[in-house]
C-alpha positions as CSV (number, residue, x, y, z in Angstrom):
1,M,16.1,49.5,38.5
2,A,12.4,49.6,37.8
3,R,12.5,53.3,37.3
4,T,15.6,53.2,35.1
5,G,14.0,50.4,32.9
6,S,10.8,52.4,32.5
7,A,12.6,55.6,31.5
8,L,14.6,53.7,28.9
9,R,11.5,52.3,27.4
10,L,10.0,55.8,27.2
11,I,13.1,57.1,25.4
12,I,12.9,54.3,22.9
13,A,9.2,54.8,22.2
14,A,9.7,58.5,21.8
15,A,12.6,58.0,19.5
16,L,10.6,55.6,17.3
17,L,7.8,58.2,17.0
18,L,10.3,60.9,15.9
19,A,12.1,58.5,13.5
20,P,10.8,59.9,10.2
21,A,11.8,63.5,11.1
22,L,15.2,62.5,12.5
23,A,15.9,60.2,9.6
24,G,15.2,62.9,7.1
25,A,17.8,65.1,8.7
26,A,20.7,62.6,8.7
27,E,23.0,62.1,5.8
28,P,21.9,59.2,3.4
29,E,23.9,56.0,3.5
30,F,24.1,54.1,0.1
31,Y,26.2,51.1,-0.8
32,M,26.2,47.7,-2.6
33,T,27.7,44.3,-1.6
34,V,28.1,41.0,-3.4
35,D,28.2,37.7,-1.4
36,R,31.1,36.3,-3.4
37,A,33.8,37.2,-5.9
38,R,33.9,34.0,-8.0
39,V,30.9,32.2,-9.3
40,G,29.9,29.7,-12.0
41,T,27.5,30.1,-14.9
42,E,25.1,27.7,-13.3
43,D,25.4,29.3,-9.8
44,T,23.2,32.0,-8.3
45,F,24.6,34.7,-6.1
46,S,23.2,37.6,-4.1
47,V,23.6,41.3,-4.4
48,D,22.5,43.6,-1.6
49,I,21.8,47.3,-2.1
50,V,21.4,49.1,1.3
51,V,19.9,52.6,1.6
52,G,20.1,54.3,5.0
53,N,18.2,57.5,6.0
54,A,16.9,58.1,2.4
55,P,15.0,61.4,2.1
56,E,11.3,61.3,1.3
57,G,10.7,61.2,-2.4
58,S,14.0,59.7,-3.3
59,T,14.2,57.0,-6.0
60,I,16.7,54.2,-6.6
61,A,17.9,52.8,-9.9
62,F,19.2,49.2,-9.8
63,P,22.3,48.2,-11.8
64,A,21.4,47.1,-15.4
65,A,23.8,44.7,-17.1
66,N,23.2,42.4,-20.1
67,D,25.7,39.9,-18.7
68,F,23.5,39.0,-15.7
69,E,20.0,37.6,-15.3
70,V,17.8,38.8,-12.4
71,L,16.0,35.8,-10.9
72,S,14.3,37.5,-8.0
73,R,14.2,40.7,-6.0
74,S,13.0,41.3,-2.4
75,E,12.9,44.4,-0.1
76,T,13.3,44.6,3.7
77,N,12.8,47.7,5.9
78,Q,14.7,48.0,9.2
79,M,15.1,50.7,11.9
80,S,17.7,50.9,14.6
81,Y,18.3,53.2,17.6
82,S,21.6,53.8,19.4
83,V,22.9,56.1,22.1
84,G,25.8,58.2,20.9
85,T,28.4,60.3,22.6
86,G,26.9,62.5,25.3
87,G,23.7,60.4,25.5
88,T,22.5,61.7,22.2
89,G,20.0,59.3,20.5
90,V,20.9,58.2,16.9
91,I,18.1,56.7,14.7
92,K,19.0,54.9,11.5
93,Q,16.3,53.8,9.0
94,L,17.6,51.1,6.6
95,R,16.0,49.7,3.4
96,R,17.7,46.7,1.9
97,Y,17.1,45.3,-1.6
98,S,18.3,41.8,-2.2
99,L,18.8,40.7,-5.9
100,I,19.4,37.1,-6.9
101,L,21.5,37.0,-10.1
102,R,23.0,34.5,-12.4
103,A,25.7,35.1,-15.0
104,N,24.9,34.6,-18.7
105,R,28.5,33.9,-19.8
106,A,32.0,33.2,-18.4
107,G,34.7,35.8,-18.0
108,T,35.5,38.7,-15.8
109,L,32.3,40.6,-15.6
110,T,31.3,43.9,-13.9
111,I,28.1,44.8,-12.1
112,P,27.4,48.5,-12.7
113,P,26.7,50.8,-9.7
114,A,23.3,51.5,-8.4
115,T,22.0,55.0,-8.3
116,L,20.0,56.9,-5.6
117,K,18.4,60.2,-6.7
118,T,17.2,62.8,-4.1
119,S,15.7,66.2,-4.5
120,D,19.1,67.9,-4.5
121,R,21.7,65.4,-5.5
122,T,22.5,61.9,-6.9
123,Y,24.4,59.1,-5.1
124,K,26.1,56.1,-6.7
125,T,27.5,52.9,-5.2
126,D,30.8,51.3,-6.2
127,S,30.7,48.8,-9.1
128,A,31.5,45.1,-8.4
129,S,33.8,42.8,-10.4
130,L,33.2,39.1,-10.6
131,E,35.2,36.1,-12.0
132,V,32.7,33.8,-13.8
133,V,33.7,30.3,-14.8
134,K,31.7,27.6,-16.6
135,G,29.6,25.2,-14.6
136,R,29.3,25.3,-10.8
137,T,31.8,26.4,-8.1
138,R,29.8,25.0,-5.1
139,P,31.1,27.6,-2.6
140,E,30.4,27.0,1.0
141,K,27.7,29.1,2.6
142,P,29.3,32.1,4.4
143,Q,28.8,32.1,8.1
144,R,27.4,35.2,9.5
145,Q,27.7,36.4,13.1
146,A,24.5,37.1,14.9
147,Q,24.4,40.8,15.2
148,N,22.2,43.3,17.1
149,P,20.1,44.8,14.3
150,F,18.9,47.7,16.4
151,G,22.2,48.9,17.9
152,L,20.9,48.6,21.5
153,P,23.3,48.9,24.4
154,P,25.3,45.9,25.6
155,G,23.3,43.6,27.8
156,F,20.2,43.5,25.6
157,P,19.3,40.1,24.1
158,Q,20.6,39.4,20.6
159,L,17.8,39.2,18.1
160,H,17.5,37.2,14.9
161,D,19.1,38.7,11.9
162,P,16.3,39.0,9.2
163,F,18.9,38.9,6.4
164,E,20.4,35.5,7.5
165,D,19.6,32.5,5.2
166,D,18.5,29.7,7.5
167,G,17.8,26.1,6.5
168,P,19.7,23.2,5.1
169,S,21.3,23.4,1.7
170,V,20.0,21.1,-1.0
171,D,21.4,20.2,-4.4
172,V,18.6,21.2,-6.8
173,E,18.9,22.6,-10.3
174,V,17.2,26.0,-10.6
175,P,15.6,26.7,-14.0
176,R,16.7,29.9,-15.8
177,S,13.0,30.8,-16.3
178,D,10.4,30.6,-13.6
179,S,13.0,30.6,-10.9
180,D,10.6,32.3,-8.4
181,F,8.8,29.0,-8.0
182,F,9.3,25.7,-9.9
183,L,8.5,22.0,-9.7
184,R,11.2,19.3,-9.2
185,A,11.1,15.5,-9.0
186,S,13.8,13.5,-7.3
187,L,14.7,9.9,-6.4
188,D,16.5,8.8,-3.3
189,K,18.4,6.2,-5.3
190,T,19.7,6.2,-8.9
191,E,20.5,2.5,-9.1
192,V,18.4,-0.4,-7.6
193,F,17.7,-4.1,-8.0
194,V,14.5,-5.5,-9.4
195,G,11.9,-5.4,-6.7
196,E,13.9,-2.9,-4.5
197,Q,12.2,0.1,-3.2
198,V,13.0,3.6,-4.5
199,M,11.3,6.8,-3.2
200,L,10.0,9.4,-5.6
201,S,9.4,13.0,-4.2
202,I,7.6,15.8,-6.1
203,I,8.5,19.2,-4.5
204,I,7.6,22.8,-5.2
205,Y,10.4,25.3,-4.5
206,S,9.2,28.8,-4.2
207,Q,10.5,32.3,-3.1
208,I,6.9,33.6,-2.8
209,D,3.9,32.4,-0.8
210,L,1.8,29.7,-2.3
211,A,-2.0,29.6,-1.9
212,S,-3.0,26.2,-3.3
213,V,-2.5,23.6,-5.9
214,D,-5.5,22.8,-8.1
215,T,-4.5,20.0,-10.3
216,V,-1.6,17.5,-10.1
217,T,-0.9,15.2,-13.0
218,M,1.4,12.3,-12.0
219,P,3.5,10.4,-14.6
220,K,2.6,6.9,-15.8
221,F,4.5,4.4,-13.8
222,E,4.8,1.7,-16.4
223,G,7.0,-1.2,-15.2
224,F,6.6,-0.2,-11.5
225,W,4.4,-1.3,-8.6
226,T,3.7,1.9,-6.6
227,Q,2.3,2.9,-3.2
228,D,1.4,6.3,-1.9
229,I,3.5,7.5,1.1
230,Q,2.5,11.1,1.4
231,S,-0.1,13.1,-0.4
232,P,-0.7,16.3,1.7
233,S,-4.0,18.0,1.5
234,Q,-2.5,21.3,2.7
235,L,0.8,23.0,1.6
236,S,3.3,23.0,4.5
237,P,6.6,24.8,3.7
238,E,10.1,23.8,4.8
239,R,13.0,26.2,4.5
240,K,15.7,25.2,2.1
241,V,18.8,26.9,0.7
242,I,19.8,26.4,-3.0
243,D,23.2,27.8,-3.8
244,G,22.9,30.3,-1.0
245,V,19.4,31.4,-2.0
246,P,16.5,30.7,0.5
247,Y,13.5,28.8,-0.8
248,R,10.3,27.4,0.6
249,A,10.0,23.7,-0.2
250,Y,6.4,22.3,-0.4
251,L,6.1,18.5,-0.6
252,L,3.5,17.7,-3.2
253,R,3.6,13.9,-3.6
254,Q,5.8,11.1,-2.3
255,K,5.6,7.5,-3.7
256,A,7.4,4.3,-3.0
257,M,8.1,2.5,-6.3
258,F,9.3,-1.1,-6.9
259,P,10.7,-1.8,-10.4
260,M,9.4,-5.1,-11.9
261,K,12.0,-5.6,-14.7
262,P,15.7,-4.8,-15.2
263,G,17.0,-2.1,-17.5
264,E,17.0,1.7,-17.7
265,M,13.6,2.9,-16.6
266,S,12.2,6.3,-17.6
267,I,9.9,8.4,-15.3
268,E,8.0,11.1,-17.1
269,A,7.6,14.6,-15.7
270,A,4.8,15.6,-13.3
271,E,2.7,18.7,-13.8
272,A,0.7,20.9,-11.5
273,D,-1.5,24.1,-11.6
274,I,-0.3,26.3,-8.8
275,N,-1.9,29.4,-7.3
276,A,0.7,31.8,-5.8
277,G,0.5,35.1,-3.9
278,N,-2.5,36.3,-1.9
279,I,-6.1,37.5,-2.5
280,F,-4.8,41.0,-3.4
281,S,-2.0,40.0,-5.8
282,G,-2.3,36.4,-6.8
283,R,-1.2,34.6,-9.9
284,R,-1.9,31.2,-11.4
285,A,0.8,29.2,-13.2
286,H,1.3,25.8,-14.8
287,R,4.6,24.1,-13.8
288,K,6.2,21.0,-15.1
289,S,8.9,19.0,-13.3
290,N,12.0,17.3,-14.7
291,A,12.0,13.7,-16.1
292,L,14.0,11.0,-14.3
293,K,16.1,8.0,-15.2
294,L,16.5,4.9,-13.0
295,K,19.0,2.1,-13.6
296,V,17.5,-1.3,-12.5
297,K,19.8,-4.2,-12.1
298,A,18.8,-7.9,-12.4
299,L,19.1,-10.1,-9.4
300,P,22.5,-11.8,-9.3
301,G,22.8,-15.4,-10.4
302,N,20.4,-17.6,-12.4
303,T,17.5,-17.7,-10.1
304,A,13.7,-17.5,-10.4
305,A,13.3,-16.0,-6.9
306,Q,10.8,-13.2,-6.9
307,N,11.0,-12.2,-3.2
308,V,13.0,-9.1,-2.6
309,G,13.4,-7.3,0.8
310,S,14.0,-8.4,4.3
311,W,11.5,-11.1,5.5
312,R,10.9,-13.4,8.4
313,L,8.6,-16.5,8.3
314,A,6.9,-18.1,11.3
315,M,4.5,-21.0,11.7
316,Q,2.5,-22.2,14.8
317,A,-0.4,-24.5,15.6
318,T,-3.2,-23.9,18.1
319,Q,-2.7,-27.4,19.5
320,T,-0.5,-30.4,18.6
321,E,-2.6,-33.2,20.3
322,V,-6.3,-33.5,19.3
323,A,-9.1,-36.1,19.2
324,L,-10.3,-37.5,15.9
325,G,-12.5,-35.1,14.1
326,E,-11.4,-32.0,16.1
327,P,-10.1,-29.1,13.9
328,V,-6.5,-27.9,14.1
329,Q,-5.7,-24.3,13.2
330,V,-2.2,-23.5,11.8
331,K,-1.1,-19.9,11.4
332,V,1.7,-19.0,8.9
333,Q,2.9,-15.4,9.4
334,L,5.2,-13.4,7.1
335,E,6.7,-10.1,8.4
336,G,9.3,-7.7,7.0
337,R,10.2,-4.9,4.7
338,G,9.6,-4.8,0.9
339,N,6.7,-5.2,-1.5
340,L,4.3,-7.3,0.4
341,Q,2.0,-7.9,-2.6
342,S,4.7,-9.6,-4.7
343,V,6.0,-12.0,-2.0
344,Q,5.2,-15.7,-2.8
345,V,4.8,-17.7,0.4
346,P,5.1,-21.5,-0.1
347,A,1.9,-23.4,0.4
348,L,1.6,-25.7,3.4
349,Q,1.8,-29.4,2.4
350,V,-0.6,-31.5,4.5
351,P,0.0,-35.3,4.8
352,A,-2.6,-37.9,4.0
353,G,-5.0,-38.4,6.9
354,L,-5.5,-34.7,7.4
355,K,-8.1,-32.7,5.5
356,R,-7.1,-29.1,4.7
357,F,-9.6,-26.4,3.9
358,D,-8.7,-23.3,1.8
359,P,-6.7,-20.9,3.8
360,Q,-7.8,-17.4,4.9
361,I,-5.2,-14.7,3.9
362,T,-4.9,-11.3,5.6
363,D,-2.5,-8.6,4.6
364,K,-1.6,-5.6,6.8
365,P,0.7,-3.1,5.0
366,T,2.9,-0.8,7.1
367,V,5.1,2.3,6.4
368,T,7.9,3.3,8.7
369,K,8.7,7.0,9.6
370,A,11.5,6.8,7.1
371,G,9.1,5.8,4.3
372,Q,10.1,2.1,4.2
373,V,7.3,0.0,2.9
374,G,6.6,-3.4,4.5
375,G,3.8,-5.3,6.3
376,V,2.5,-8.5,7.8
377,R,0.8,-11.3,6.0
378,T,-1.2,-13.9,8.0
379,I,-2.3,-17.2,6.4
380,E,-4.6,-19.3,8.6
381,Y,-5.2,-23.0,7.7
382,V,-7.9,-25.2,9.2
383,M,-7.3,-29.0,9.1
384,V,-9.5,-31.9,10.3
385,P,-7.9,-35.3,11.1
386,Q,-9.5,-38.2,9.2
387,Q,-7.7,-41.0,11.1
388,T,-5.7,-41.5,14.3
389,G,-1.9,-41.4,14.3
390,T,1.0,-39.0,14.3
391,F,1.3,-36.6,11.4
392,T,4.2,-34.2,10.6
393,L,3.6,-30.8,8.9
394,P,6.9,-30.0,7.1
395,G,8.6,-26.7,7.8
396,L,8.4,-23.9,5.2
397,T,11.3,-22.2,3.5
398,L,11.1,-18.7,2.1
399,P,14.0,-17.6,-0.1
400,Y,14.5,-13.9,-0.7
401,F,17.1,-11.4,-1.9
402,D,18.2,-8.7,0.5
403,P,19.2,-5.5,-1.4
404,E,21.2,-4.1,1.6
405,S,23.5,-7.1,1.9
406,K,23.2,-7.9,-1.9
407,H,22.9,-11.7,-1.0
408,F,20.2,-14.3,-1.1
409,E,18.8,-15.3,2.3
410,E,16.4,-17.9,3.6
411,S,13.8,-17.8,6.4
412,K,12.8,-21.3,7.6
413,T,10.2,-22.6,10.1
414,D,10.4,-25.8,12.1
415,P,8.1,-28.8,11.3
416,I,5.0,-29.3,13.5
417,V,4.1,-32.8,14.8
418,I,0.4,-33.4,15.4
419,T,-0.9,-36.4,17.4
420,V,-4.5,-37.6,16.8
421,R,-6.0,-39.9,19.4
422,P,-9.3,-41.8,19.0
423,G,-12.6,-39.9,19.5
424,A,-14.9,-40.2,22.4
425,G,-16.7,-43.2,20.8
426,G,-13.5,-45.0,20.2
427,Q,-13.6,-44.3,16.5
428,A,-10.2,-44.5,14.6
429,T,-11.3,-43.2,11.2
430,T,-14.0,-40.8,10.1
431,S,-15.8,-40.5,6.8
432,S,-16.2,-37.2,5.1
433,P,-17.7,-36.0,1.8
434,T,-15.3,-36.2,-1.2
435,T,-13.5,-33.1,-2.1
436,G,-11.2,-32.0,-4.9
437,D,-8.2,-31.6,-2.5
438,P,-5.9,-34.5,-3.0
439,T,-4.6,-34.1,0.6
440,A,-8.0,-34.0,2.1
441,T,-8.9,-37.7,2.1
442,A,-7.5,-40.4,4.4
443,D,-5.2,-43.0,3.0
444,A,-7.2,-46.2,3.0
445,S,-4.1,-48.3,2.5
446,A,-2.3,-46.9,5.5
447,K,-0.8,-49.7,7.8
448,N,-1.3,-49.9,11.5
449,Q,-4.5,-47.8,11.4
450,L,-5.9,-47.6,14.9
451,V,-9.3,-48.9,15.8
452,A,-11.2,-48.9,19.0
453,G,-9.9,-52.2,20.2
454,G,-6.3,-51.9,19.0
455,L,-4.8,-52.9,15.6
456,R,-7.1,-54.0,12.9
457,Q,-7.1,-57.8,12.3
458,V,-5.0,-58.9,9.4
459,R,-6.8,-62.4,8.9
460,A,-10.5,-63.1,8.6
461,T,-12.3,-66.3,9.6
462,A,-13.5,-68.2,6.5
463,T,-16.8,-70.1,6.1
464,F,-17.8,-72.7,3.5
465,A,-21.1,-73.5,1.8
466,P,-22.3,-76.0,-0.8
467,V,-22.3,-75.0,-4.5
468,K,-25.6,-73.6,-5.6
469,P,-27.2,-74.2,-9.0
470,P,-26.5,-71.5,-11.7
471,L,-28.7,-68.5,-11.7
472,W,-30.1,-69.0,-15.3
473,S,-31.5,-72.4,-14.3
474,R,-33.7,-71.1,-11.6
475,G,-37.4,-70.4,-12.1
476,F,-37.4,-66.6,-11.4
477,F,-34.6,-65.9,-14.0
478,V,-36.9,-65.5,-17.0
479,P,-39.5,-63.2,-15.4
480,L,-36.6,-61.2,-13.9
481,A,-34.9,-60.9,-17.3
482,L,-38.1,-59.7,-18.9
483,A,-39.0,-57.2,-16.2
484,P,-36.9,-54.3,-17.7
485,V,-38.6,-54.8,-21.0
486,V,-42.0,-54.8,-19.4
487,L,-41.2,-51.8,-17.3
488,S,-39.9,-49.9,-20.4
489,L,-43.1,-50.6,-22.3
490,L,-45.2,-49.6,-19.3
491,S,-43.2,-46.3,-18.9
492,L,-43.6,-45.7,-22.7
493,G,-47.4,-46.2,-22.4
494,I,-47.7,-43.9,-19.4
495,G,-45.7,-41.2,-21.3
496,L,-48.0,-41.6,-24.4
497,A,-51.0,-41.3,-22.1
498,R,-49.7,-38.1,-20.6
499,S,-49.0,-36.7,-24.0
500,V,-52.6,-37.4,-25.1
501,A,-54.0,-36.0,-21.8
502,G,-52.0,-32.7,-22.2
503,K,-48.5,-31.5,-21.2
504,T,-47.8,-30.0,-17.9
505,S,-46.7,-26.4,-17.9
506,P,-43.1,-25.5,-16.9
507,E,-44.4,-23.4,-14.1
508,A,-46.3,-26.4,-12.6
509,L,-43.2,-28.5,-12.9
510,K,-41.2,-25.9,-11.0
511,R,-43.8,-25.8,-8.2
512,A,-43.8,-29.6,-8.0
513,Q,-40.0,-29.7,-7.7
514,A,-40.0,-27.0,-5.0
515,K,-42.7,-28.9,-3.1
516,A,-40.6,-32.1,-3.3
517,A,-37.5,-30.3,-2.2
518,R,-39.3,-28.9,0.9
519,K,-40.4,-32.4,1.8
520,R,-36.9,-33.8,1.5
521,L,-35.7,-31.0,3.8
522,A,-38.4,-31.7,6.4
523,A,-36.2,-34.1,8.3
524,A,-33.4,-31.6,8.4
525,E,-35.7,-28.8,9.7
526,K,-36.6,-31.1,12.6
527,L,-32.9,-31.3,13.5
528,L,-32.4,-27.5,13.3
529,S,-32.4,-26.9,17.0
530,S,-30.9,-30.3,18.0
531,A,-27.7,-30.6,20.0
532,S,-25.9,-32.4,17.2
533,P,-24.6,-30.2,14.4
534,A,-23.1,-33.2,12.5
535,A,-26.5,-34.9,12.3
536,F,-28.2,-31.7,11.0
537,Y,-25.6,-31.1,8.3
538,E,-25.6,-34.8,7.2
539,E,-29.4,-34.6,6.8
540,V,-29.2,-31.5,4.7
541,E,-26.5,-33.0,2.5
542,R,-28.5,-36.3,2.2
543,A,-31.6,-34.3,1.0
544,L,-29.6,-32.3,-1.6
545,R,-27.9,-35.5,-2.8
546,S,-31.3,-37.2,-3.3
547,F,-32.5,-34.2,-5.2
548,L,-29.5,-34.3,-7.5
549,E,-29.9,-38.0,-8.2
550,A,-33.6,-37.4,-9.2
551,K,-32.7,-34.5,-11.5
552,L,-29.6,-36.0,-13.1
553,N,-30.8,-39.6,-13.1
554,V,-27.4,-40.8,-12.0
555,P,-26.0,-41.8,-8.6
556,V,-23.9,-39.0,-7.1
557,I,-22.6,-40.9,-4.0
558,G,-18.8,-41.3,-4.2
559,L,-18.3,-38.6,-6.8
560,T,-15.7,-35.9,-6.1
561,R,-16.6,-32.3,-6.4
562,Q,-15.0,-32.0,-9.8
563,A,-16.8,-35.1,-11.0
564,L,-20.1,-33.9,-9.7
565,D,-19.5,-30.5,-11.4
566,A,-18.7,-32.3,-14.7
567,V,-21.9,-34.4,-14.5
568,M,-24.0,-31.3,-13.9
569,A,-22.3,-29.5,-16.8
570,S,-23.0,-32.4,-19.1
571,H,-26.7,-32.0,-18.2
572,K,-26.4,-28.3,-19.2
573,V,-26.9,-27.0,-15.7
574,P,-25.9,-23.3,-15.6
575,E,-22.6,-22.4,-14.0
576,S,-24.3,-20.3,-11.3
577,E,-26.5,-23.2,-10.2
578,R,-23.5,-25.6,-10.2
579,R,-21.6,-23.2,-7.9
580,R,-24.6,-22.9,-5.6
581,V,-24.9,-26.7,-5.2
582,L,-21.1,-27.1,-4.6
583,A,-21.2,-24.3,-2.0
584,V,-24.0,-26.0,0.0
585,F,-21.9,-29.2,0.1
586,E,-18.8,-27.2,1.2
587,T,-20.9,-25.5,3.9
588,C,-22.2,-28.9,5.2
589,D,-18.6,-30.2,5.1
590,L,-17.3,-27.3,7.1
591,G,-20.2,-27.3,9.5
592,R,-19.4,-30.7,10.9
593,Y,-15.8,-29.8,11.8
594,A,-15.2,-26.0,12.0
595,P,-16.0,-24.3,15.3
596,G,-18.9,-21.8,15.3
597,M,-20.8,-23.6,12.6
598,G,-23.2,-25.1,15.1
599,E,-24.8,-21.8,15.8
600,P,-28.5,-21.4,14.8
601,S,-27.6,-18.7,12.3
602,A,-25.1,-20.9,10.6
603,R,-27.6,-23.8,10.4
604,N,-30.2,-21.5,9.0
605,R,-27.9,-20.4,6.2
606,A,-27.1,-24.0,5.3
607,L,-30.8,-24.9,5.2
608,D,-31.8,-21.9,3.2
609,G,-28.9,-22.5,0.8
610,A,-30.0,-26.0,0.1
611,A,-33.6,-24.9,-0.4
612,V,-32.6,-22.2,-2.8
613,A,-30.3,-24.5,-4.7
614,M,-33.2,-26.9,-5.3
615,E,-35.9,-24.3,-6.0
616,K,-33.8,-22.2,-8.4
617,W,-32.8,-25.2,-10.6
618,A,-33.6,-24.2,-14.2
């Protein structure tokens, strides 16, 4: 068997070497075929002209007809070897020309014959008659049997037919001009709801090799929120068949779009500069895609809901039983499919007795393999109990419209009950700096407020004393009443004396204020490395509060953040300085309760922030 196989391979190799001479001696074979007999004016069809054993120097003339438009032409060479009767080897050299045509009008049309001219005679193929109707006929792709292109004996493996059109069929309109390669835009849906995702794809269809794409101009997506899904840096072809004609499809851009208003939305055409061919025979062309229309429907019913997609809401707390002053972290998580940026998650309502800090929000967008946009949003709240007792965080409800079911749905979370017990020192309430959050302060009028020894006493023991003489009849009343006048005159005299002596320069005043600020922070610096973060932050806050009272000439104890900001604004303090002062108060407030704020680095930041806030005061 080994000798027989080797001999057969030698015969094939020798036959291929002698192919030109043997092919020239055989009679030429010349014919033309059409892949269908009935087509539409918008259909394309294929005409194959096959030349076998053509003599050297022969020429071929393709059929010329004004009723048809030639969209593309390709050429393929093929050689086969077969063993004839008596063991004689037969070599056939084939050259096939494939033309892609389209009819210019309806009716019964004729394709003229092709002509092959040799040195001694002329050959002609038969003409072909076609029935052409208006529009499209949508014929099914003909199924071809896999054949042996080389005519080898039975038992040899069947090879791929190079003339077979592989790849899935797609419904794409081929332009009458530039049909060798063109740009097309498509939507996966033609009708959607407001806020529902629709996928836009920009694809290059080509019958020739593409080298690169230099410039891509995308349309303006007015009225849409968009997100890039695919933007390939290299062209990667995928085989497609359009009306029986093979094309290479190159994905240029793919975007997920979410319409923001109802109505008929227009999407302009995309444009690209494309380099086709190779380094020896290249061409550069500008291509423009088709424009698109999208029907956007309003959400059913009279509702103001803005959440569209499929969403799930969850809420959990790190702990449900804490001591007074210990922080509680509550995490609200939203997960699902849709436009994550447009989803409105309801805010967590905190009962009186719990102080809530501003939440930290983190978004993590995701895209599935099918191109569905979604993601996860995490909202983390930090709360500090201001009094003992039992507090209930109400559950959250997220309404949304599901485009798949075309109904409104709701995702709900269960309420969370938090129990606050007295602290280590038996304290039942805690004081904290005032804040602008109405839910951050404890309710002073709450009943049954726990104290160290149990319930607070309702009655107090009264004591009686004899009636004292009126204040104005006492001896110190007159000097005391005249004291403000005397102090005012004394202050005026000192001011006049300073004016006569000379005014102090603004630079000297700033240096004096900075020096005073450092002195006020001296006590806080001593507590920098102490084991009590609360004592350190209270001392920093007390120093800054004393500085404000000196600068503003008004008491600031008991003022809310908004009231303090208004007082500073009335004294024409710049907005940047006001924000810096309020930031220091917030840092001190957070430092007493939030974990991690007792680290040396955090204390240094608070101390430096207070110093800068006082030194940079204009």
